[in-house]
Phi, psi and omega in degrees: 000144182270151172300151182296137173200169180278111183285142172264104183272130183295153180302341180305328179300325183289345184264349184281151176241123180265161175305125182299341177285341179274109181237325186235126179241134179245123185230131173261158180061047192258009184261004176200167173057221184298319181298319179295314179298321178293315181301312181295313183295319180291322176297320178296337177280354180095004176277153175276132186243128165253124187219153179217161176199173185262347185261114188302314181296320179292324176298313180298319181294319180292320177300317178297319181293315183285325179101173189288347180275005177236164181239121176234129186221152172283123183201126174265113186294345177284350181254108185297329180290321176295317179298316181299319180292316180294316179298321180297318178294319179296316179296321180297319184277320191234352186081183182297147178289146172277330177226120179249120182244108175273098186251333186304132181197156174235158171235146179286154172298138183307123180187149172298152189306321184288350177260355178281128183290152176304324181295316180291319178301315181296321181295319178297316177297316184298319181279309191284330181246304182295328178300320178298316180298319179301317180292316180297320180299325182277327190250336183294319181305313178291331175293318179294319179299323178286329177093016179203161177142150179241129176251122177245116177257118183292119176261219183187162168301332177274012167260357180229001176208184180226166178206149178292154173075002176228035184302317179300318179295314177303317180304313183290322182286327169297323177296321177300317179300310182293316180300315185291319180290326175293318176301320180301326178290338184266339187290145174284167177303146179102344179244163178215142172238126189226123169277125186240122171274116182286347186095189183263115185236143179284091179236171176302322179296315180296322180294336176293339179256317188259353184054222185293342178296341178298336180295349178285349183253161181290156180272175184301319182296318177295318178300317184296333181299326178261332183289323184296309177298328176296312180299319182287349178270351184287146179208188186297338179293341181269006184305126175084358180276131173279111187247162175234131181293148179288000000 
């Protein structure tokens, strides 16, 4: 994930047309990296954005950037009470999201599994897996009551393969795949749950693993130019499909 900054979104965003049924997007982990690029790009498309992050200064900066017609809040998704409060405010202002993107995630410091501390392992699990459940627990009932909505849970190439020194992260992303596909079996008609591999992006997280070699890959803003129209094209027909962003 990248440090928070003001993204320069290319004019191509202004030319895209989103599904008119898509009006409200809820995004976690939105103050840096992929989440930040998505929040800015989706707002530029005219959608209403509810977004959260853990860094207070970055939250304030994103709120200023997006403007008063959007909601940006400090929220740690591993804390169910914080998620509940943020979700309640979002629902009060904008109603249930049409597109819910569970993006917030952590990666462990590179190390073989037996050298990862119990505290670090638990923190990765708490954010990457339990955090998704906290958000779903708060937002799925009103989405189901309305009868529509798309849930995209960010997975990874390491949710479908493995690599040394990132076993906790792989564990959670494989968990995201299983959790999302099981949820898809439970959803009523009109809704969709999709595990999405964003691909390899030059983010702060990738640099923790690849160091300067991460620079060989595109950054979040470039990724968002193709990812946003792809995300806005998703609907109930995609329920349960493990997809990869273009």
